[in-house]
DOGUDO-801310 format. One line per 8 residues: number of its first residue (from 1); their letters; for each residue x, y, z of N, C-alpha, C, O. Coordinates in pm, 1 decimal, padded with zeros to 6 digits, m for minus. Atoms other than C-alpha are relative to their C-alpha. Layout:
! residues N
NUM	a	X Y Z X Y Z X Y Z X Y Z | ...
END
This chain:
! residues 92
1	mrprdpas	m00045.9 00015.2 m00135.3 m01595.2 00795.1 m03976.1 m00034.4 00126.1 00078.0 m00007.5 00237.2 00032.2 | 00040.3 m00113.4 m00081.5 m01729.8 01017.6 m03698.2 00119.8 00057.3 00074.4 00208.9 m00016.6 00116.3 | m00106.2 m00056.8 m00082.3 m01502.1 01264.1 m03525.2 m00017.9 m00043.4 00144.8 m00129.4 m00070.2 00189.5 | 00004.5 00041.5 m00139.6 m01417.4 01172.7 m03170.8 m00077.9 00102.2 00082.2 m00055.6 00222.8 00071.1 | 00084.1 m00085.2 m00082.7 m01669.6 01310.8 m02924.6 00075.9 00036.5 00127.2 00104.0 m00051.7 00208.4 | m00076.0 m00037.7 m00118.4 m01483.2 01514.4 m02659.1 m00074.3 m00028.3 00130.0 m00011.6 m00053.2 00233.0 | 00077.9 00026.9 m00121.9 m01767.4 01462.6 m02410.9 00016.4 m00145.0 00045.0 00018.8 m00172.3 00165.0 | m00016.0 00140.1 m00038.3 m01723.8 01085.5 m02421.4 00142.3 m00029.9 00046.6 00164.2 m00125.4 00121.2
9	arpvafaa	m00139.0 00020.5 m00041.2 m01347.1 01115.0 m02376.4 00025.7 00057.2 00139.4 00120.2 00016.2 00206.9 | m00021.9 m00069.1 m00128.3 m01381.4 01333.8 m02066.3 00000.5 m00094.6 00120.1 00092.1 m00085.2 00201.7 | m00005.2 00089.9 m00115.7 m01473.5 01057.7 m01814.7 00124.3 m00087.6 00001.7 00178.1 m00117.5 00108.3 | m00120.3 00082.8 00008.6 m01183.8 00846.7 m01937.5 00121.0 00082.0 00043.6 00205.8 00032.9 00118.1 | m00111.5 m00087.1 m00037.3 m00943.0 01139.7 m01902.4 m00002.7 00028.8 00149.9 00102.1 00032.3 00214.4 | 00013.0 m00027.8 m00142.5 m01077.9 01217.1 m01554.8 00044.8 m00120.3 00082.4 00120.0 m00105.1 00178.7 | m00037.4 00122.0 m00072.3 m01041.3 00856.0 m01437.1 00151.1 m00022.7 m00007.0 00213.2 m00061.3 00092.1 | m00145.0 00016.2 00014.6 m00686.9 00841.1 m01575.5 00074.1 00101.4 00086.9 00177.2 00069.2 00146.0
17	avgnilre	m00063.1 m00103.0 m00082.7 m00601.8 01167.2 m01398.2 m00006.6 m00036.7 00148.1 00091.3 m00018.7 00220.4 | 00011.7 00044.2 m00139.6 m00734.2 01035.1 m01064.8 00102.4 m00108.9 00029.0 00172.6 m00103.1 00129.9 | m00095.5 00108.8 m00019.3 m00527.7 00719.7 m01103.3 00143.5 00048.7 00004.5 00222.9 00002.7 00086.6 | m00135.8 m00053.1 00003.1 m00215.5 00914.3 m01189.8 00031.3 00077.9 00127.4 00142.1 00068.4 00180.2 | m00019.6 m00076.0 m00123.7 m00260.1 01144.0 m00889.7 00021.2 m00096.3 00116.6 00110.0 m00075.0 00199.2 | m00017.2 00098.4 m00107.2 m00301.9 00844.4 m00658.5 00138.6 m00063.2 m00005.3 00203.5 m00080.7 00097.8 | m00133.4 00057.6 00015.7 00015.0 00689.6 m00800.4 00106.6 00099.3 00044.8 00199.2 00062.1 00116.9 | m00097.6 m00101.6 m00039.3 00207.2 01016.3 m00758.2 00007.2 00013.2 00152.2 00116.1 00020.8 00209.1
25	lrvrrgwt	00003.8 m00013.3 m00145.5 00095.7 01045.5 m00395.5 00064.8 m00120.8 00068.4 00139.9 m00106.3 00164.8 | m00056.4 00122.4 m00058.0 00186.6 00683.5 m00320.7 00151.7 m00003.0 m00016.4 00224.3 m00030.1 00079.3 | m00142.6 00004.0 00029.2 00528.0 00703.9 m00485.6 00074.4 00107.8 00079.3 00184.5 00083.8 00128.9 | m00061.6 m00108.5 m00076.7 00603.9 01038.2 m00318.0 00025.5 m00041.4 00145.7 00119.5 00006.2 00209.3 | m00016.3 00047.9 m00137.0 00561.1 00860.5 00015.4 00096.3 m00118.9 00009.5 00130.7 m00164.3 00118.7 | m00091.8 00113.7 00002.0 00791.4 00579.3 m00092.9 m00068.5 m00132.3 00028.7 m00004.6 m00227.6 00073.4 | 00078.9 00119.8 m00029.3 00514.9 00321.4 m00060.3 m00016.0 m00086.8 m00124.3 m00023.5 m00036.9 m00236.6 | 00038.8 00093.6 00104.9 00455.2 00012.4 m00267.1 m00152.8 m00008.6 00000.0 m00219.2 00045.4 00088.4
33	radlssrt	00144.9 00021.9 00001.0 00103.9 m00086.1 m00367.3 m00042.1 m00085.7 00119.6 m00150.3 m00067.5 00175.4 | 00029.0 00083.2 m00117.4 00120.0 m00348.5 m00092.0 m00003.2 00084.6 00127.0 m00085.3 00060.6 00215.5 | 00001.1 m00091.0 m00115.6 00204.5 m00074.3 00159.9 m00132.1 00076.3 00006.7 m00193.4 00086.7 00112.9 | 00125.8 m00074.7 00003.5 m00095.8 00129.1 00050.2 m00117.1 m00091.3 00032.9 m00208.4 m00052.0 00105.6 | 00105.0 00097.3 m00029.7 m00315.7 m00179.2 00060.6 m00008.7 m00023.8 00151.4 m00117.8 m00026.8 00208.4 | m00002.8 00021.5 m00145.2 m00206.9 m00241.2 00420.3 m00058.8 00118.7 00074.2 m00126.8 00102.7 00175.5 | 00049.6 m00120.3 m00065.9 m00288.5 00116.6 00509.1 m00150.7 00019.5 m00019.4 m00211.7 00103.0 00047.4 | 00146.5 m00000.1 00012.6 m00645.1 00059.9 00386.6 m00060.1 m00112.3 00083.1 m00179.9 m00139.4 00075.0
41	ggliapss	00046.5 00112.3 m00079.8 m00667.9 m00229.7 00629.4 m00023.7 m00124.1 m00084.1 m00098.6 m00213.5 m00044.7 | 00017.5 00113.8 00089.5 m00645.1 m00472.8 00339.8 m00129.7 00006.0 m00079.8 m00163.7 m00088.6 m00150.7 | 00127.2 m00016.8 00071.2 m00974.2 m00339.0 00200.4 00019.3 m00004.2 m00151.6 m00065.5 m00054.4 m00225.4 | m00026.0 m00009.2 00143.9 m00815.2 m00280.1 m00139.4 00129.2 m00075.3 m00029.8 00234.2 m00043.0 00025.6 | m00115.3 00083.4 00034.3 m00578.0 m00537.4 m00289.4 00100.8 00078.1 m00085.3 00062.3 00167.8 m00160.3 | m00101.0 m00066.6 00083.2 m00248.5 m00426.3 m00446.5 m00031.2 m00008.6 m00150.2 m00006.1 00086.6 m00224.2 | 00033.3 00013.1 00143.1 m00366.4 m00559.6 m00783.8 m00112.2 00095.1 m00039.6 m00113.6 00146.0 m00151.7 | 00107.0 m00096.9 00027.5 m00679.0 m00343.6 m00760.6 00057.0 00140.8 m00005.8 00020.3 00220.2 m00092.4
49	isgyesgy	m00063.7 m00132.4 00000.1 m00468.2 m00040.0 m00673.4 00071.9 00022.6 m00132.3 00065.7 00131.9 m00188.5 | m00067.7 m00009.0 00128.5 m00261.5 m00109.7 m00983.6 m00099.8 00033.7 m00111.1 m00073.3 00119.3 m00195.6 | 00102.2 m00026.6 00100.6 m00577.5 m00117.1 m01194.2 m00055.9 00140.7 00008.1 m00082.4 00202.9 m00094.8 | 00050.5 m00136.9 m00016.8 m00702.2 00211.8 m01047.3 00103.9 00101.4 m00048.3 00071.0 00197.9 m00117.2 | m00105.5 m00092.6 00039.4 m00367.7 00382.2 m01097.7 00019.0 00005.0 m00150.9 00050.1 00110.4 m00206.2 | m00018.9 00004.3 00144.9 m00347.9 00272.0 m01458.8 m00125.5 00038.5 m00077.3 m00120.7 00056.8 m00199.0 | 00125.0 m00037.5 00065.8 m00710.3 00360.3 m01531.7 m00074.7 m00116.6 m00060.3 m00174.4 m00096.2 m00129.6 | 00067.1 00117.3 00055.7 m00806.4 00003.5 m01623.2 m00120.6 m00043.9 00081.6 m00206.9 m00115.7 00031.0
57	ralklell	00111.4 00037.1 m00086.7 m01045.3 m00035.1 m01329.7 m00075.0 00125.4 00041.3 m00015.4 00230.0 00067.0 | 00082.8 m00111.6 m00046.8 m01334.3 00189.3 m01235.8 00014.0 00011.9 00151.4 00011.7 m00088.1 00223.2 | m00021.1 m00025.8 m00142.5 m01285.0 00349.1 m00894.9 m00127.2 00060.2 00058.4 m00168.9 00169.3 00019.6 | 00120.0 m00049.0 m00067.0 m01593.2 00386.0 m00675.9 00039.4 00102.5 00105.2 00150.8 00100.2 00157.6 | m00026.8 m00107.7 m00094.1 m01618.7 00684.8 m00446.8 00042.5 m00052.1 00137.1 00131.6 00005.1 00199.9 | m00036.1 00055.6 m00131.7 m01602.6 00469.6 m00131.1 00146.4 m00044.6 00003.4 00216.7 m00025.6 00102.7 | m00138.6 00047.1 00006.3 m01274.1 00318.5 m00244.5 00096.7 00117.2 m00013.3 00205.5 00115.9 00044.2 | m00082.0 m00120.4 00009.7 m01135.8 00656.9 m00343.5 00015.8 00062.6 00138.0 00125.0 00106.7 00174.0
65	aslcaalg	m00006.0 m00055.5 m00135.3 m01221.8 00779.1 00006.9 00096.4 m00079.9 00087.5 00171.8 m00021.5 00165.2 | m00091.5 00084.3 m00078.1 m01035.6 00484.1 00161.0 00145.4 00023.5 m00039.7 00233.4 00032.3 00045.9 | m00136.2 m00025.5 00047.6 m00729.8 00543.3 m00055.7 00048.3 00137.8 00044.5 00162.7 00153.0 00087.4 | m00037.3 m00135.4 m00040.6 m00730.6 00915.8 00019.3 00028.8 00006.2 00150.1 00124.0 00071.5 00192.8 | m00023.4 00002.7 m00144.7 m00760.2 00851.6 00393.1 00135.3 m00063.9 00030.7 00210.1 m00014.2 00114.9 | m00127.7 00068.3 m00020.8 m00466.2 00610.6 00377.0 00117.5 00088.7 m00041.5 00224.1 00084.9 00019.9 | m00105.0 m00088.1 00050.1 m00264.4 00867.0 00180.9 00005.3 00133.2 00075.1 00098.9 00211.3 00057.8 | 00002.8 m00123.2 m00077.5 m00362.0 01148.5 00416.1 m00034.5 00123.4 m00079.9 00013.4 00232.9 m00050.7
73	vrveavir	00044.3 m00113.0 00081.7 m00525.3 01366.8 00152.1 m00152.5 00003.0 m00004.6 m00218.6 m00097.8 00020.4 | 00145.0 m00013.4 00009.1 m00876.2 01498.0 00106.7 m00048.2 m00046.7 m00137.4 00016.2 m00021.7 m00239.3 | 00060.2 00045.5 00125.6 m01097.4 01338.4 m00156.7 m00021.5 00119.8 m00092.0 00005.8 00113.4 m00211.8 | 00027.4 m00120.3 00078.8 m01195.0 01686.4 m00270.3 00124.6 00049.7 m00073.1 00115.9 00092.5 m00188.2 | m00124.4 m00046.1 00062.5 m00831.1 01776.9 m00340.3 00036.2 m00085.7 m00120.6 00081.0 m00033.8 m00222.8 | m00030.7 00090.4 00111.0 m00783.3 01470.1 m00560.2 m00097.2 00024.1 m00115.8 m00056.4 00028.5 m00231.9 | 00100.0 m00022.8 00104.3 m01108.1 01532.3 m00748.1 00024.0 00132.5 m00071.8 00015.9 00139.3 m00194.4 | m00026.5 m00131.1 00063.0 m01028.4 01899.9 m00807.6 00123.2 m00005.9 m00090.1 00121.5 00045.9 m00201.7
81	aadhrsra	m00122.2 00010.1 00080.0 m00676.5 01820.9 m00929.0 m00024.4 m00081.9 m00126.9 00023.4 m00046.1 m00234.5 | 00030.1 00083.6 00117.0 m00804.8 01546.5 m01159.9 m00088.2 00075.0 m00098.3 m00069.1 00064.6 m00219.4 | 00087.2 m00079.7 00086.8 m01075.8 01776.1 m01294.1 00082.9 00102.5 m00076.6 00065.4 00120.0 m00197.2 | m00085.9 m00100.1 00064.4 m00817.9 02045.3 m01365.1 00085.6 m00064.3 m00109.3 00094.7 m00012.8 m00220.7 | m00085.2 00067.6 00098.6 m00585.3 01801.6 m01540.2 m00079.5 m00046.1 m00121.0 m00035.3 m00029.7 m00234.7 | 00077.1 00054.8 00112.1 m00858.5 01643.4 m01749.5 m00057.4 00111.2 m00087.4 m00066.6 00094.1 m00209.0 | 00052.3 m00112.3 00078.3 m01006.7 01979.5 m01857.1 00110.0 00071.3 m00077.0 00089.9 00115.7 m00190.0 | m00110.1 m00074.0 00062.1 m00670.8 02135.0 m01933.8 00078.0 m00085.1 m00099.8 00164.0 m00034.2 m00171.7
89	glpr	m00073.1 00089.8 00089.6 m00549.9 01831.5 m02127.4 00143.3 m00022.5 00047.0 00231.6 m00055.4 m00032.2 | m00133.2 00021.6 m00055.1 m00251.9 01805.7 m01894.6 00030.1 m00148.4 00002.0 m00060.7 m00231.3 m00004.0 | m00034.4 00142.4 m00009.2 m00059.7 01481.6 m01874.9 m00071.4 m00062.0 00118.8 m00075.2 m00006.3 00228.5 | 00077.1 00066.2 m00103.9 m00263.2 01239.1 m01677.2 00094.5 m00058.9 00099.3 00051.2 m00120.2 00196.9
END
Protein backbone atom coordinates (compact mmCIF):
# COMPACT_ATOMS: atom_id res chain seq x y z
CA UNK A 1 0.00 0.00 0.00
CA UNK A 2 1.39 3.40 -1.01
CA UNK A 3 1.67 6.17 1.54
CA UNK A 4 -0.77 8.98 1.02
CA UNK A 5 0.61 11.65 -1.28
CA UNK A 6 0.39 15.04 0.50
CA UNK A 7 0.39 16.86 -2.84
CA UNK A 8 -2.80 15.12 -3.93
CA UNK A 9 -4.49 15.87 -0.61
CA UNK A 10 -3.72 19.59 -0.83
CA UNK A 11 -6.43 20.56 -3.38
CA UNK A 12 -9.03 18.69 -1.35
CA UNK A 13 -7.94 20.45 1.85
CA UNK A 14 -7.96 23.82 0.08
CA UNK A 15 -11.47 23.29 -1.33
CA UNK A 16 -12.74 22.19 2.09
CA UNK A 17 -11.17 25.27 3.68
CA UNK A 18 -12.84 27.59 1.14
CA UNK A 19 -16.20 25.96 1.80
CA UNK A 20 -15.78 26.23 5.55
CA UNK A 21 -14.84 29.91 5.31
CA UNK A 22 -17.90 30.62 3.16
CA UNK A 23 -20.10 28.85 5.70
CA UNK A 24 -18.54 30.79 8.59
CA UNK A 25 -19.12 34.10 6.80
CA UNK A 26 -22.73 33.21 5.97
CA UNK A 27 -23.55 32.02 9.48
CA UNK A 28 -21.84 35.05 11.05
CA UNK A 29 -24.30 37.22 9.12
CA UNK A 30 -27.24 35.13 10.30
CA UNK A 31 -28.13 34.12 6.76
CA UNK A 32 -29.57 30.86 5.53
CA UNK A 33 -28.34 29.33 2.29
CA UNK A 34 -31.54 30.63 0.69
CA UNK A 35 -30.66 34.15 1.89
CA UNK A 36 -27.22 33.90 0.33
CA UNK A 37 -28.70 32.50 -2.86
CA UNK A 38 -31.04 35.50 -3.07
CA UNK A 39 -28.11 37.84 -2.59
CA UNK A 40 -26.44 36.29 -5.64
CA UNK A 41 -29.55 37.16 -7.62
CA UNK A 42 -30.54 33.50 -7.65
CA UNK A 43 -27.41 32.66 -9.66
CA UNK A 44 -26.43 29.98 -7.16
CA UNK A 45 -29.06 27.63 -5.71
CA UNK A 46 -29.13 26.91 -1.96
CA UNK A 47 -28.40 23.23 -2.68
CA UNK A 48 -25.29 24.22 -4.63
CA UNK A 49 -24.16 26.47 -1.79
CA UNK A 50 -24.55 23.50 0.55
CA UNK A 51 -22.35 21.40 -1.73
CA UNK A 52 -19.67 24.11 -1.90
CA UNK A 53 -19.68 24.61 1.86
CA UNK A 54 -19.33 20.90 2.51
CA UNK A 55 -16.65 20.43 -0.15
CA UNK A 56 -18.73 17.97 -2.18
CA UNK A 57 -19.00 20.29 -5.19
CA UNK A 58 -16.19 21.96 -7.08
CA UNK A 59 -16.39 25.75 -6.88
CA UNK A 60 -15.46 27.69 -10.00
CA UNK A 61 -13.79 31.05 -9.62
CA UNK A 62 -16.75 32.93 -11.14
CA UNK A 63 -19.09 31.43 -8.56
CA UNK A 64 -16.66 32.13 -5.74
CA UNK A 65 -16.56 35.75 -6.90
CA UNK A 66 -20.37 35.93 -6.83
CA UNK A 67 -20.53 34.43 -3.34
CA UNK A 68 -17.81 36.76 -2.06
CA UNK A 69 -19.57 39.79 -3.52
CA UNK A 70 -22.82 38.75 -1.85
CA UNK A 71 -20.99 38.25 1.45
CA UNK A 72 -19.14 41.55 1.11
CA UNK A 73 -15.65 40.06 1.21
CA UNK A 74 -12.78 40.04 -1.25
CA UNK A 75 -12.05 36.85 -3.16
CA UNK A 76 -8.39 37.32 -2.35
CA UNK A 77 -9.11 37.31 1.40
CA UNK A 78 -10.98 34.01 1.16
CA UNK A 79 -8.27 32.42 -0.98
CA UNK A 80 -5.47 33.56 1.34
CA UNK A 81 -7.31 32.33 4.43
CA UNK A 82 -8.06 28.97 2.80
CA UNK A 83 -4.45 28.64 1.66
CA UNK A 84 -3.24 29.34 5.19
CA UNK A 85 -5.64 26.83 6.71
CA UNK A 86 -4.85 24.10 4.21
CA UNK A 87 -1.06 24.54 4.51
CA UNK A 88 -1.11 24.74 8.29
CA UNK A 89 -3.40 21.73 8.64
CA UNK A 90 -5.86 23.87 10.57
CA UNK A 91 -9.43 22.72 10.92
CA UNK A 92 -11.16 23.29 7.66
